[in-house]
C-alpha positions as CSV (number, residue, x, y, z in Angstrom):
1,M,0.0,0.0,0.0
2,N,1.6,3.3,-1.1
3,A,1.5,6.5,0.8
4,T,-1.3,8.1,-1.1
5,T,-3.6,5.0,-0.7
6,T,-2.7,4.8,3.0
7,Q,-3.7,8.4,3.6
8,Y,-7.0,7.9,1.7
9,T,-7.8,4.7,3.6
10,R,-7.1,6.0,7.1
11,W,-9.2,9.2,6.6
12,L,-12.0,7.1,5.2
13,T,-11.7,4.8,8.2
14,L,-11.9,7.8,10.5
15,F,-15.1,9.0,8.8
16,G,-16.6,5.5,9.0
17,T,-15.7,5.4,12.7
18,I,-17.3,8.7,13.5
19,V,-20.5,7.6,11.8
20,T,-20.5,4.3,13.7
21,Q,-19.6,5.9,17.0
22,F,-22.4,8.4,16.7
23,A,-24.9,5.6,16.2
24,L,-23.5,3.5,19.0
25,G,-23.7,6.4,21.4
26,S,-27.4,6.6,21.0
27,V,-27.9,4.0,23.7
28,Y,-27.3,6.7,26.3
29,T,-30.8,8.2,25.7
30,W,-32.2,5.2,27.5
31,S,-33.8,7.2,30.3
32,L,-36.2,8.7,27.8
33,F,-38.0,5.3,27.8
34,N,-38.2,4.3,31.4
35,S,-41.6,5.8,32.2
36,S,-43.2,4.6,28.9
37,L,-41.8,1.0,29.4
38,S,-42.9,1.1,33.0
39,A,-46.5,1.9,32.0
40,K,-46.5,-0.7,29.2
41,L,-45.1,-3.5,31.3
42,D,-46.8,-2.4,34.5
43,E,-43.5,-2.6,36.4
44,P,-41.8,0.0,38.6
45,V,-39.3,2.3,36.9
46,S,-36.5,1.0,39.1
47,Q,-36.9,-2.5,37.5
48,V,-37.1,-1.1,34.0
49,A,-34.1,1.1,34.6
50,F,-32.1,-2.0,35.6
51,S,-32.0,-2.7,31.8
52,F,-29.4,0.0,31.5
53,G,-27.3,-1.6,34.2
54,L,-27.3,-4.9,32.3
55,L,-26.5,-2.9,29.1
56,S,-23.4,-1.5,30.8
57,L,-22.4,-5.0,32.0
58,G,-22.8,-6.3,28.4
59,L,-20.8,-3.4,27.0
60,A,-17.9,-4.1,29.5
61,L,-17.9,-7.8,28.7
62,S,-17.9,-7.5,24.9
63,S,-15.3,-4.7,25.0
64,S,-12.9,-7.2,26.6
65,V,-13.0,-9.7,23.8
66,A,-13.4,-7.1,20.9
67,G,-9.7,-7.3,20.0
68,K,-9.8,-11.1,19.7
69,L,-12.8,-10.8,17.4
70,Q,-11.0,-8.3,15.2
71,E,-8.0,-10.6,14.9
72,R,-10.2,-13.5,13.7
73,F,-12.8,-11.8,11.6
74,G,-11.6,-8.2,10.9
75,V,-12.9,-4.8,12.0
76,K,-15.4,-4.6,9.0
77,R,-17.2,-7.9,9.8
78,V,-17.3,-7.5,13.5
79,T,-18.7,-3.9,13.2
80,M,-21.4,-5.0,10.8
81,A,-22.3,-7.8,13.1
82,S,-22.5,-5.2,15.9
83,G,-24.9,-3.0,13.9
84,V,-27.1,-6.0,13.1
85,L,-27.3,-7.2,16.7
86,L,-28.0,-3.7,17.9
87,G,-30.8,-3.3,15.5
88,L,-32.1,-6.7,16.4
89,G,-31.9,-5.7,20.1
90,F,-34.1,-2.6,19.6
91,F,-36.6,-4.6,17.5
92,L,-37.0,-7.3,20.2
93,T,-37.3,-4.5,22.8
94,A,-40.2,-3.0,20.8
95,H,-42.0,-6.4,21.2
96,A,-40.9,-7.1,24.8
97,N,-44.0,-8.0,26.9
98,S,-42.2,-9.0,30.1
99,L,-39.4,-7.7,32.3
100,M,-37.2,-10.6,31.6
101,M,-37.4,-10.1,27.9
102,L,-36.7,-6.4,28.3
103,W,-33.5,-7.2,30.3
104,L,-32.3,-9.7,27.7
105,S,-33.0,-7.6,24.6
106,A,-32.5,-4.0,25.7
107,G,-30.0,-4.9,28.4
108,L,-27.6,-7.8,27.5
109,L,-28.1,-7.9,23.7
110,V,-27.9,-4.2,23.1
111,G,-25.0,-3.9,25.6
112,L,-22.9,-6.7,24.0
113,A,-23.5,-5.3,20.5
114,D,-22.6,-1.8,21.6
115,G,-19.5,-2.7,23.4
116,A,-18.0,-4.8,20.7
117,G,-18.5,-2.0,18.1
118,Y,-17.3,0.8,20.4
119,L,-13.9,-0.2,21.5
120,L,-13.1,-2.1,18.4
121,T,-13.6,0.8,16.0
122,L,-12.0,3.3,18.5
123,S,-8.8,1.2,18.9
124,N,-8.6,0.4,15.1
125,C,-8.9,4.0,14.1
126,V,-6.3,5.2,16.6
127,K,-3.8,2.6,15.2
128,W,-4.2,4.3,11.8
129,F,-2.9,7.6,13.3
130,P,0.0,6.7,15.5
131,E,1.2,10.3,15.4
132,R,-2.2,11.8,16.3
133,K,-3.6,9.3,18.9
134,G,-5.0,12.0,21.2
135,L,-6.8,13.9,18.4
136,I,-8.2,10.8,16.8
137,S,-9.4,9.5,20.1
138,A,-11.1,12.8,20.7
139,F,-12.9,12.7,17.4
140,S,-14.1,9.1,17.9
141,I,-15.2,9.4,21.6
142,G,-16.7,12.8,20.9
143,A,-18.9,11.3,18.2
144,Y,-20.0,8.6,20.7
145,G,-21.0,11.4,23.2
146,L,-22.7,13.5,20.5
147,G,-24.7,10.4,19.5
148,S,-26.6,10.6,22.8
149,L,-27.3,14.3,22.3
150,G,-28.4,13.9,18.6
151,F,-30.6,10.9,19.2
152,K,-32.2,12.5,22.2
153,F,-34.0,14.8,19.8
154,I,-34.7,12.0,17.3
155,D,-36.1,9.6,19.9
156,S,-38.1,12.3,21.7
157,H,-39.7,13.3,18.4
158,L,-40.4,9.6,17.5
159,L,-42.0,9.0,20.9
160,A,-44.3,11.9,20.6
161,T,-45.4,11.1,17.0
162,V,-45.3,7.3,16.4
163,G,-45.4,5.7,19.8
164,L,-43.1,3.5,21.9
165,E,-43.0,0.3,19.8
166,K,-42.4,2.1,16.4
167,T,-39.8,4.3,18.0
168,F,-37.7,1.3,18.9
169,I,-38.1,-0.2,15.5
170,I,-37.2,3.0,13.7
171,W,-34.3,3.7,16.1
172,G,-33.0,0.2,15.4
173,A,-33.2,0.6,11.7
174,I,-31.4,4.0,11.8
175,V,-28.5,2.7,13.8
176,L,-28.2,-0.5,11.8
177,V,-27.9,1.4,8.6
178,M,-25.4,3.9,10.0
179,I,-23.2,1.3,11.6
180,V,-23.2,-1.0,8.5
181,F,-22.4,2.0,6.3
182,G,-19.6,3.1,8.6
183,A,-18.2,-0.4,8.6
184,T,-18.0,-0.5,4.9
185,L,-15.5,2.4,5.0
186,M,-13.2,0.8,7.6
187,K,-10.0,-1.1,7.0
188,D,-8.0,-3.1,9.6
189,A,-5.1,-0.9,10.7
190,P,-1.5,-2.2,9.8
191,N,0.6,-3.6,12.6
192,H,3.2,-1.3,13.9
193,T,6.5,-2.5,15.2
194,A,7.5,-1.7,18.8
195,S,8.9,1.8,19.1
196,T,11.8,3.0,21.2
197,R,11.6,6.1,23.3
198,N,14.5,7.3,25.7
199,G,16.1,3.9,25.2
200,V,13.0,2.0,26.4
201,V,11.2,-0.3,24.0
202,E,7.5,0.3,24.0
203,N,5.2,-2.6,23.3
204,D,1.6,-3.6,23.8
205,F,0.3,-6.3,26.1
206,T,-2.3,-8.9,25.3
207,L,-5.4,-9.2,27.6
208,A,-4.0,-12.2,29.3
209,Q,-0.7,-10.5,30.0
210,S,-2.4,-7.4,31.2
211,M,-4.5,-9.3,33.7
212,R,-1.4,-10.7,35.3
213,K,-0.2,-7.2,36.2
214,P,-1.4,-5.3,39.4
215,Q,-1.7,-2.1,37.3
216,Y,-4.6,-3.7,35.3
217,W,-6.6,-4.4,38.4
218,M,-5.9,-1.0,39.9
219,L,-7.2,0.6,36.8
220,A,-10.2,-1.7,36.7
221,V,-11.2,-0.8,40.2
222,M,-10.6,2.9,39.5
223,F,-12.8,3.0,36.5
224,L,-15.5,0.8,38.1
225,T,-15.9,3.1,41.1
226,A,-15.6,6.3,39.0
227,C,-18.1,5.3,36.4
228,M,-20.6,3.4,38.5
229,S,-22.4,6.5,39.8
230,G,-22.3,8.3,36.5
231,L,-23.8,5.5,34.6
232,Y,-26.5,5.1,37.2
233,V,-27.5,8.7,36.7
234,I,-27.5,8.4,33.0
235,G,-29.9,5.5,33.1
236,V,-32.4,7.5,35.1
237,A,-31.6,11.1,34.1
238,K,-35.0,11.9,32.7
239,D,-36.8,10.4,35.7
240,I,-34.6,12.4,38.1
241,A,-35.3,15.7,36.1
242,Q,-39.1,15.0,36.1
243,G,-39.1,14.2,39.8
244,W,-37.2,17.4,40.6
245,C,-39.6,19.5,38.5
246,I,-42.6,17.9,40.2
247,W,-41.1,18.5,43.6
248,T,-40.3,22.2,42.8
249,W,-43.8,22.8,41.4
250,R,-45.5,21.3,44.5
251,R,-43.3,23.3,46.8
252,R,-44.2,26.5,45.0
253,R,-47.9,25.7,45.2
254,M,-47.7,25.2,48.9
255,R,-46.3,28.7,49.5
């Protein structure tokens, strides 16, 4: 692959990654659906919101094996499969008639699909730009975050116009198309030889090698404790806001 082709391929991969990450980030609009699903299933909001906890668990688990999947099948195939599974997860959620089915579809299935696509595409894109790792990471993660913002307006509009079930179906179709399209633009990054800095050879560790080091578990505990509260709030953000507004309104009426 010559220099011109490499430049074209890596920028195309970056664009595909941004599109994919934007679609994957849409799962963080979950709190929009808690009250509607609670009414449909006749279950408390706390039980419905547990779906997001399972989603986060599935995301963590699939992220851990995403690298192995890429080595065997390639970034394009795994990302396409992620998009198909994510769309399927939303389709099944639209037809969920029990809490257990909701947990399996919106929780585990969506989480596993989202996690595989998220870390896989991010790391692959960064490898294409070894001289701009920070900037490329910012583009990719920023698109993931913007996905939750953009789909907040899309999902809110769909909920108000077509109802709960059709919203999940349309949402699933949109993210499926976006992720599959983004995947078609991606190529597996070339392997880079270990670099040397200040006389020290820099090299990557495999997952198994990393898990044998105390630094791995220290980072795992740090991220677990730091992210736990934030993820919980994300899963019930709308419900917290609605509860606060109702409490404020009642307090003013009592004056």
